[in-house]
N, C-alpha and C positions, 0 to 999 in steps of 0.2 A: 504494500500500500504506500502510495506517495505521501511524503510528509509536507509537500507544498503543492500548490496548484500547478506551478511550472513543471514539476515532475510528472503530474498527471496529464498536463496539457502542454507538451513541449512545442517549441516554435515550428519544428519540422512537421509535426502532426497538424498544427493549425494550417500550415501551407498546403498540406495534402487534402485536408477536408473542407476548406473554405473556398475552394474554387467555384463551386456552385452551392448556393444555400437552398436547403429544402423547404418544404411547406411548413410554416410555423403555426399560423391560425387561419381558418377558412375565411376567404373573402366574400364579397357580395355575390349572391346567387347560389352559394354553396348550400347543400341540403341540410347541413348541420343546424342552420338557423331555424328550420321548421321544427326541430326537436326541442327548442327552448320551452321549458314548462310554461303553461298558459298564464300562471300567476306572475311569473317573472316578466314575461312578455308584456302583460298588461301594466305592470308597475313601471317598467322602463318607458313604455310609450306614454303613460300618463305624466311621468316626470319630464319627458321631452316636450310634451305639449305645454305643460305649465311654464317651462323655461323659455320656450320659443314664443310665448305670448308677450314677452317683454322685449323692449328694444335691446339691441346689443349694447353691453356696457361700454362706457367711454373711459379711456385712460387719459388723465390730465397731468401735465407737467407739474402743476401746482401741488397735486397730491403726491407725486413722486418726491418732490422737494420737502414735503412735510416731515419726512423721516429725519432728515438732517436738521431742519429748522425747529421742529417741535417734538421729535421722538415718536411720531405717529406712524405706525405701520399699516393700520387697518384701512385707511382711506384709499390707498393705492392697491393693496393686496386683495381687497374684496372684489372689485370689478375685474382685476387681473385673473383671479381664480374662477370667477363666474364665466368669463369668456371660454376658458379651457374646459370647464365642466360642460358648458353648452355644446362645444364641439364633440365631446365624447358622447353625450346623449343623442345629438342629431345623427352622429355616425352610427350608433347602435340602432336608432330608429330606421335609418336607411338600410342597414343590414337585415333588420327584421321584416321590413315591408317592401324594400326596393323602390320606394316612392321618390320621384324626382324632387318633390318638395324638400325632403330631408337632405338630399344630396346638395341642392342649392344652398341650404342653410350651412352645411359643412363648408362649402366653398367660400361663402361669405366670411365665416369665422377664420378660415385659413388665411385669407387675404388680410383680414384685420390684424391677425397675429404677426404675419410676415411684415406688415408695415410698422410694427412697434419699433421704437428707437433702440430698445434693449429688451432682451428676455429675462434679464436679471432683476431680482427684487431690489428695491432701494436699500434695504438693510444689508444686502450682499454685494453692493456695487463698490467693490474694493478700490477700483481705480479712482472714481469720483471722491470717495471717502478719503483716500490718501491725499488728494489735491485740496481737500477741504471744500469741495463743491457739492451742491445739492442735486445736480443733474449730471447724467452721463454725457460723454462726448463720443462722436463717431470714431470708431476704431478701438474703443475700450474692449479689452478681452477679459471678461469676468464670467468664467464658466462655473456658475453656482448650481445649486440643486435644481432650480426651476428654469434656468436656461437649458440645462440638459433634459429636464422633464418635458419642456416644450418641444425640443428637438425629437425626443422619443415619441411624443404624441403625434407630431406631423408625420413621422416615419410610419407609424401604425396606420394613420389615415391613408397614406399613400398605398400601403400594403393591402389593407382591407377593402378600400374603395377604388383602387387604382384603375380598373377597367372602365369605370363610369366617370372618372375625373377628366376634365379637359386637359389638353397638353400644356397650356400655360400654367395651370395650377400645379401639375406634376413637376414641371421645370422649376417653378418658384419654390416649392417645398425642397427639392433636392439642393438648389443653390443656397437657400437660407440656412438649411441644416448644415451644409458643408462649411459655410462662412462663419457661422456662429458656434458650432459645436465641434465638428470633426477636425477641421484644420487647426483651430486653437489647441485642441487636445493633443494633436501630433507635434505641434511646434513649441508648446510651452510645457515644460516638465517639472516646474516647481510650484504647482498648485498647492495652496496652503492646506487643502483637504487631503493632499497626498503626502506632503513632507512636513507640514506644520502641526497638524493634529490628526488623530485617527478616530473617527466615530462614524455615525451612519451616513455622513456625506460621501464617504469613499464608495461603498457598494451601491448606494442610491444613484450617484452620478454615473458610475461605471455601468450600471444596468441599462441606462438610457443610451449611453455611448455604444454599448453592445448592440442594442436594437437599431440605432442609426446606421451602424456599420453593416449589420447583416441585411437590413431591409433597403438601404439606399445606396451604399457604396458599390459602384459598378466594377471597380478595378480589384480583382481578386488578390493581388499582391498587397495593395494598400489596405484592403479589408483585413487580411491576415496580420499585417503590421499593427493595425489599430487594436485588434483582439489580443495580440501578444502583449501590448502595453496594458490592456485591461487586466489580463492574467497577472502581470507583474504587480499592478496596483492592488488587486484583490489579495495577493500574498502579503502586502504591507498591512492590510486590514486584518487578515487572519493571524499574522505574526503578533499583532497587538491584542488579540482576543484571548481571554483566559481559557485554560484547558477545560474548566468546568462548564463552559458554554454560556455563562451568565452575561447578561447585558447590563452594565452599570447605569445605562440610560433608562432602563425600565421597559415594561411590556409594550407600550405603544410605540416606543422608539425601536424596539426589536423589529417591528414590522418593516422598518426602513433600514435596519442593520442586517440581522440574520435573514430577514425576509427578502431584502434586496439582493443579498448574496445569492439567495435561491433564484431570484429572477434572472440573474446573470447565467447561472448554471443551467436553468431550464432552457433559456434561449439557445445556448451552445449545444445542449443535448438534443433538443428537438430539431434544430437546423441541420444537424449532421446524422440524424437517425441513431443517436446514441454513441457515435464514435468519439465525440468530445464529452467525456464523462468526468466531471470534477467532483461528483458526489462521494467519492471514496476518500476525500480528505478526512483525516482523523478527528478534526474538530466539528465536522458537520453533524454528527449524531448528538453530541451534547448541546450544540446550538439549536437543533431541532426540538430537543426536549424542554427547552427553557420556557416557551410561552405556555404550554399546557401546565407546567409546574407552577406558574404564577397565577393561574386562574382561580378565582374564588367561586363565583357563580354568575350566571347570566352575563351581563356586560362588565362585571366587577373583576378587577385584577389587583394583586399586590402592587402597590406603587410607591416609589420613593423619588425624591428630587423633582425634576420638572415633569415627570411622567404623570399623565392624568390617570385617575382611578377607573375610568371606563374606556373600553374600546368599542367603537360603534362603526365598524367598517367591514361589511360582509365580504368585500373583495379581497381582504387580507387572508381569507380562507385558502385562496389558490396557491400562493407560494408555500404556506404551511403544509397543505395537502401534498404538494409535490415533494417537499422535503420528507414528509412521512413515508411516501411511497419509496423514494430512492434510498433512504437510510434504514428502512424497516422498522419505523417507530409507529406502532398502532395507536398510541395515545395522541400523537400528532394528527393522524388521519381522523380520529374520532373528534378531536377538538376542532379541527378545520371544518368538519360538517356542522358542528354546533355554531361556529361563527357564521357559516354560510346561511344558517336558518334564522339568524337575527332579523328582527323586524325593523330594519334600518334601510335607507336607500342604498341600492347596490352601487351607485355611483357617488362616492364621497366628495367632500369639498375639493380635495386634491386627488383626482383620480389618475390611475395608471391603466392604460388600455389593456396591456397584457393581463393584468389581474382581473379587470372587470369582465373581459371576454372569457378568460379562463374560468372564472366563477360561474358564468352563464352556461358554458358548454361542457365543462368537465363532468362526465357521468359519475365518476367516483365520489363526487361531492353530494350526490343525490341518493345514495344508498345507506343502509344502516349497517353497523358493525358492533360486535360484542363490546360492551362497556369495559373500559380499563379503569380500575379504581385509582383515584388520586393518591399520591404518595407524599410522605414527608420528604423534604428536600434540604440538603446542606450544600451550598456552593462555596467551597473553601477559598478559592482565589477571589471570587467576587465578594465574598463575605456577606452572603444573604442566607437566611434560614426561613423555611416555611414548615410549620407544624400544624397538624390537623387532628381534630376529633370529630365525632358525629355532629356536634353542634358548633364547635368553635374552630376558627383558624387564627393562628398567631404567626406573624412574620416580623423579622427584625433584620437590621443591617449593621455591619461594622464599617469597614472601608476607611476612607480618608476624606478630607474636605477640599479636595481639588479634583473630584471626579467629573466626568462629562455631564453637563447640565447640573452641576453640583448645588446642593443646599448644605448648610451647616447642620448636619443631621446624623452624625455618628452615634449609633446606639438607639436610634428611634425605632418604633415598632407600630404595627397596625393590628387591630383585633376585629374580626368579623364574626357575627353570630347568625346562624341560619342563612349564610350567604350574603349578608349585607354588612359592610364596614361600619363599625361604631366608634372605635378609637382609630383615628384616621391620619393619613398624610394628605394635606390639601392639594399638593401638586403646585402648579404655577398658573398665574392668570394670563391674560392676553399679552402677547409679546409686544414690547416697545423697545425703543433704543436703549433704555435703562437696563433691560433684562440682560443684555450681554455687554455691559459696560463696567467700569470701575465702581459704579454706584449700585451694582447688582444687589449687594447685601443690605442695602437700605430698604429693599422690598421686604415686607413683613413675612411673606411666605418662604423666604430664603433663610430666615433666622432660626436659630435653635430654640428660642423662646416660643416659637409657633410650631414646634414639633413636640413629640412626647418625650421630653428631656428635662433634666434639672438645670436650674441656674444655681451656681455654687459660689458663695461669698460675693455675690453680686456680679459674677462673671458668666457670660454665655460662651458657646463654642465660637471659634474663630475659623476663618477661611485659610486654606493652604494645605499642601500635602503633608506637612509635618504634624498637622492636627488630625490624629488618626486613632483608630482602635488598636488595642494590643491584646494578645492572649485570646483571640477569637476561636471559639469552638462551636459545636452544634448545641451547646447548652448556655453560652453566654460570652461575655467580653468585658474588657476593662476600658472605661471611658476617660481615664485621667488625662491622657495625652491629647484629647480633643479640646481641652481647655488651656488657656494660657497659664504659664507658670505662676503668675501672680495669684491665681485662684488657690494655690497652696494645697493641691491634691496629691497625696502619696499614692492612693489607689481608689478606684471607684468601680467595683465589680458589679455588673448587672447580669443576673441569671434569669432566664426566661423559659416558660413552658406554657402550653395552653391553659394551665390552671392559674398562672399568674406570673408576677415579676417580683424579684427581690434585688434591691440595691444595697450593697454593703460597702461602706467607705471608711477611709482613714485619711485624715487631714493633718496638715502641719500644726495647726493650732485650733482652738475652739472657733467654730464658724460664727460669722456675723449674720449669715443668711443661708438658708437652704430652702429652695422652692422647686416644686415639680409642676410640670405642665402636662395636661392631657387635652388633645384636640378631639372634640366629640361631634359626631353626626347624629342629630336628633334633638330632643328637648329634655335635657337631663334634670333630675331632681336630686337634692341631697337629703338623705334620710338616715340619721344616726351615723354609723360608720360605713355607710355605703353611698355610692353615686350610681343612680339608676338612669341609664340612657336607653329608652325604648326597652328592648328585650335583654339587654346586657346589664348585669350588676357588677360593679367594681367595688370590692371591699377593701378596707384598710384598717390597720391598728396604729395607735399612737396619737399624740396630740398634734393635730393638723388643723389649721384654719382653712376652710374651703370657700373659695369664691368661684362662682359660675359667671363668666363674662361672655355675653352675646357678642358675636362678631358678624356684622352685616356683610354680605358678599355682593358688592355692586359690580364686580367684574363679570361680564357675561360668560366667560369661559368657566370660571369657578361655579357660578350660580347654576349653570346648566347641569352640572354634576351633583352639587351638594344642596341646591336650593338657595333661598335668599339669606340664610343665616346658619352659622355653626356656632359652637360654644367652646370657649377655652376654660377648662377647669384649672384653677391655680391652687395648689396645695402647699401651704407655707408651714414649715416646721416650727413648733414651739417647744421649749424645754418640757420634758427631758429628752426629746428627740433631737434637739439642736445641740449636738455633741460632736467632739473631734472624731470619735469612732462610733459607728452606729449602723442600723439596718432599718430599711423600710420595705414592707411587703404589700403588694397589691394583689388581690385575687380577682379572677374573672369567672363569671358563671352566668 
């Protein structure tokens, strides 16, 4: 078994196999479209009709500039993504019906997108940002997530609808994708997502470059060269990935990390009838197992850092299913089918055509399979633990405070009862310029005081890789090094199980303050030595002052998941608990 993708997919094999690309997904007129289930067909067409009833969104320079001037990402990104989602929906409607009306709508969208000054989002326009300018210039080369995603979308439109697209449209697609995606990828080799940091950007961008090369590049030599660079780049990503398959960005980001890695491998496998098979890489099986392992119930997942607690994208079922097939992971196949059955729009806000069409047409997603019971999970490199009983799920993390999409959250935990999180990790609100700036940790959701963590002698956790967990095991960890030295902590051991949590500490001196925080989903009440939040009871012993602080959620991204309000429980120690050495136990039932 190859230890790298380059060993599994050597350059000479790429040259031999990529001379002619096979059939990837069926185009217009193919009989496969008549087999789409009636409910899916009706839902897609209804969504397309609703979207097409509105005018095409307009992209304004003033909205692009608002990112630099005000930190606002939403004003430009909303119409930007609406354009692309409409192209996907109209293309699907054309494939399902063959109607000229939908083909014409796709062509309108393609020309609008090809006329855009840049396919890069304002927050990712590195060239303009480096110049201190609010708008891009002609000739800027900023191959970000959504420049690549736009190229991939147009490549799929060309592939799926090619025979009914007019020649000028086909030529325009090929020229713009080459100018904005393929040529920059070949000529610039120091992309920050390749050499500066390694996270979901790497496989996500590469998956769209792979699609562009396989679907649009006419020169087989150049095609093989592009794919060879993709393989090299994916090895950079895999080299950085832990052996346990854990995604430190969380479950939803996995769909664009491990899931996008799958997109790349699916494209190469299918285009060559299985001759290019990268699924034998030794990290693929643990990567495949990660998403099912983080599932709580329904749309709920274990979430830390910027990861939202809900995943509402049925199209994510396709890459997970293909991983489950090629790595022999039945839990992944089962979970993919559960995702596919979600009552959410099949075309998400940021759609990828490979996934949407795959989710519509893959027959393996439509059948039942023997249920595989969820297991307890310990990811020793990622430092995440998930423990389950019949009623409760408890998950916690170690790690450090310089992870991808980091929050200052070493040692935080979540508790779900009967499939609903009650002690929670909020996740992150709507992205703004501040989210990925030096002022990131001024946002309350990033701070340890808004996670399920203590404040010790007036000190909260700090950002940076040196602020970390030590002694991580499947039963607990030490939090001392996640706090500054001024906090005077010799040790702070946190042991956890579904039954509860115990903090045991030793400080340099008698403490001035010990405060614990719990972030709660529901309407908690304090009754004696218990805090009751819906169906979860949290018990404690000792002299604690309990304050229940309502926190209104005005950010739409947070409110969509948690509702208009959550509660922070503040547990303040009084003597005799306020001591240099001591123990606090919380029970969950």
